[in-house]
C-alpha positions in Angstrom: -120.3 83.0 -32.8 -120.4 80.7 -35.7 -118.5 77.4 -35.8 -117.2 75.9 -39.0 -116.9 72.2 -39.2 -114.0 71.2 -41.4 -113.4 68.0 -43.2 -110.7 65.9 -41.4 -107.2 65.7 -42.9 -106.4 62.2 -44.2 -103.2 60.6 -42.7 -100.1 60.7 -44.8 -98.1 57.6 -45.9 -95.0 56.9 -47.9 -95.9 55.1 -51.1 -93.6 52.3 -52.5 -91.6 55.0 -54.4 -91.0 57.1 -51.3 -93.5 59.8 -52.1 -95.5 61.2 -49.3 -99.2 60.8 -50.1 -102.5 61.1 -48.4 -103.9 57.7 -47.5 -106.3 56.7 -50.3 -109.9 55.8 -49.4 -110.6 52.6 -51.2 -114.3 53.3 -51.7 -113.7 56.8 -53.0 -111.0 55.4 -55.3 -113.4 52.7 -56.6 -116.2 55.3 -57.2 -113.7 57.5 -59.1 -112.6 54.6 -61.3 -116.2 53.8 -62.0 -117.0 57.4 -62.8 -114.0 57.6 -65.2 -115.3 54.6 -67.1 -118.8 56.3 -67.3 -117.4 59.7 -68.4 -117.3 61.4 -65.0 -113.6 61.6 -64.1 -111.6 64.3 -62.5 -111.8 66.6 -65.5 -115.6 66.6 -65.3 -115.6 66.9 -61.5 -113.4 70.0 -61.9 -116.3 71.7 -63.7 -118.8 71.0 -60.8 -119.6 73.9 -58.5 -118.1 72.4 -55.4 -116.6 74.2 -52.4 -112.8 74.4 -52.0 -113.2 72.4 -48.8 -114.8 69.5 -50.7 -112.2 69.7 -53.4 -109.4 69.6 -50.8 -111.0 66.5 -49.2 -111.4 64.7 -52.5 -107.7 65.3 -53.4 -106.8 63.8 -50.1 -109.2 60.8 -50.4 -107.9 59.9 -53.9 -104.3 59.8 -52.6 -102.7 63.0 -53.9 -99.1 63.5 -53.0 -98.5 66.2 -50.3 -96.4 68.2 -52.8 -99.0 68.0 -55.5 -101.7 68.9 -53.0 -99.9 72.0 -52.0 -99.8 73.2 -55.6 -103.5 72.9 -56.2 -105.1 76.4 -56.5 -107.9 75.6 -54.0 -105.7 74.3 -51.2 -105.1 76.9 -48.5 -101.7 77.4 -47.0 -103.2 76.6 -43.6 -104.5 73.2 -44.8 -101.2 72.3 -46.5 -99.1 73.3 -43.5 -101.4 71.5 -41.0 -101.2 68.3 -43.1 -97.4 68.6 -43.3 -97.1 69.2 -39.5 -99.3 66.1 -38.8 -96.6 64.1 -40.6 -93.4 65.9 -39.9 -94.0 66.7 -36.3 -96.3 63.7 -35.6 -99.0 66.0 -34.3 -102.7 65.3 -34.0 -104.8 67.2 -36.5 -106.0 69.8 -34.0 -102.4 70.4 -32.7 -101.1 70.6 -36.3 -103.8 73.2 -37.3 -102.9 75.2 -34.2 -99.2 75.0 -34.9 -99.8 76.2 -38.5 -101.8 79.2 -37.3 -99.3 80.0 -34.6 -96.5 80.1 -37.1 -98.6 82.4 -39.4 -99.3 84.7 -36.4 -95.7 85.0 -35.5 -94.8 85.8 -39.1 -97.5 88.5 -39.3 -96.4 90.0 -36.0 -92.9 90.2 -37.3 -93.9 91.7 -40.6 -96.1 94.3 -39.0 -93.7 95.4 -36.3 -91.9 98.2 -38.2 -95.0 99.6 -40.0 -97.0 99.7 -36.8 -94.1 101.4 -35.0 -94.0 104.1 -37.7 -97.8 104.4 -37.6 -97.9 105.0 -33.9 -94.6 107.0 -33.8 -92.9 104.7 -31.4 -89.8 102.5 -31.4 -90.5 98.9 -32.5 -89.2 97.7 -29.1 -92.0 99.6 -27.4 -94.5 97.3 -29.2 -93.4 94.2 -27.3 -91.9 91.1 -28.7 -92.7 89.8 -32.2 
């Protein structure tokens, strides 16, 4: 069995304008500002062959808004939902990740109930609860 270590999810804070953002990492922010002055800003970093996990973490570390984060093409639904649950439901990261996956599992069970019943030639109620 392989285990995957994930980057931690940054805490979320409300900025002075009431926007929910990931808490910025001061050192990463300083490095990014220095890089931008030297010609290595976000546009240049976008062309680097980095993993989606590293890109998600960078977006968090530079203080992306939660809504903006969710719209990035490399951010998974699971990561977005876990981050939102950490804030909305005041859950630990582990519990937020579990809650996001449980919600997805319930949705999948519900969506597959009718097709699976047809496939096996049984009534949906015979498959158990969704």
